[in-house]
N, C-alpha and C positions, 0 to 999 in steps of 0.2 A: 502495499500500500501506500500511496505515495502521500507523506508528511513534508510543509513545511517546519523544520525545523528554527532556530535560528538564538543566537546570542548578544544579549540587549545590554548595553548601560546606562545608567541613569537614575535618578533619585527619585527613593520613597515620597508619594504623592498626598498618600494617606493610612492613616493607623491602619494594620493589618486587623480584620475583622475576623475574630477565630469561633468556628462551631463544632462540634461533637455531634458526627453524620453516623446515624445506623452503620454506614461504609465506613466509618474512623472520623478522622481530626480533620478540618479542614480550614484555609489561611487565605482570603484573597487581601489584596492592597489594590491601590494604581501605582504605576510607575509611569514617571516623568523622564520622557526622554529630548535633549535638546542637544544637537548638532552645532559645534563649534568651528569655525575656521578663521584662519588669517588672512584680513584683508590689507593687502599688499599697498594700495591705493592709496585706504585712511589711516595706517601704519598702527592695527589694531583689531585687537580680537573681537568678531561679531556672533550673534546668537541668528544663529535658523530657527525653522518653526517646531513648536514646541509639540511632539507627540504624545497621549497617552496611552497606555493598555493597561488591560485587567490582571493584574497575573493570580494567579490559583493554586495555590502547591495544599494536596494531598496526603495524606497518612504522617506519617514522623518529616517529611518535609514542612509538611503543613503545623506542625507541634513545634517544632524547630523554629521556624519563621514564627512565629507570633511572641515566641521570646528571645531573638537576636535583632530585629528589623522595628526603627521607629523614625519619623516622617523627616526627611529631608536628607539621613543618609547616603550614600554612594553605592552602589548597588548592581552588581553582573545577575543575569539572568538568562539559565538557557531553559528553553523549552520549544512545545507545538505550538505551533502559531493558527488561532483560530480567528476569523473574521464571521459574523455575524449582522447579519438585517433583518429587523424586525419595525412592525408598528406597532405606536403606544398612542395612547390618545389622537388619534386621527396624524398621527407626526412620525415620518422617516427616519428611524436612528441604525447609523453604522458602528461598532464598536470591534476591540480588534484585542481579543483575549490569549494571554500565553499560559497555556498547561507547562506548568514552571516541572523541570525536571533537577535544576539547584539550580539553588540562589543562598550570594556571600558577598561581603564586603566586597569594595573594591578598591583593594589594598595599595594602588599608584596613586590614590588621594588623603590615605586617614591608614590609623592601625587598628586593630581588630586580636581579640583574644579569644581562642575557642576554648569550647567544656566540650565534651563530650557527652552525649544524652544518652541520657540510662535507663535502658526499657525496661517497667517492670514485669515481675511476673505474672500469671492471667493462672487464675484461680481454675479450677474443673467446671465450676458451677458458669463461667463468665465464656468459656470455652461451648458448652452446653447450649449457651443464651447464644452467642455467637453462632452456631451452628444450626441455630432453630431461624437464622435473623435479628433475633430482639436486640433491642438496645437496654440494656438497665444501666442506668442513673448509679453513678461511682463518686464516694466520699471523696476522691484523692485522684489527681489527674493520669492521663494515660503514661507519658513518660516526664521524667525528674531531672534535672539537671545535675550533677554532680556539682556538689561544693569545690571552689579552688581552697588549692590549698595556702592556708595560714602561715604566714614566716617563711 
């Protein structure tokens, strides 16, 4: 199957929205991508047109996105492009979504500290509920972050 795979560099434009669904965790956020080029005539950098993408991250990636990125941070997103056309309220809307396979901070613009996510053990009751397609309300998050060493 032919899919449009892309890598996009931009800034997080909205706070990631996190949801626990029966199929697993999902996060979404908007990504602003503005190309810059050097104008030799004016001898300065100029911004091009800003494109906005809705980035969707599922499963462990969704949980990690929620705990790792905030508005304004520079990120690199790799994934599949999906362009949607729809009618809403009598108006035509076109949106460009990216189903992310990877999201990370753009280290050419700053530093970041990596913390490995630890997946908690799934109980036998949770496995049975998942097999039946049910979603149980859990008191604890699906993924926990290891604390950073002190000292």
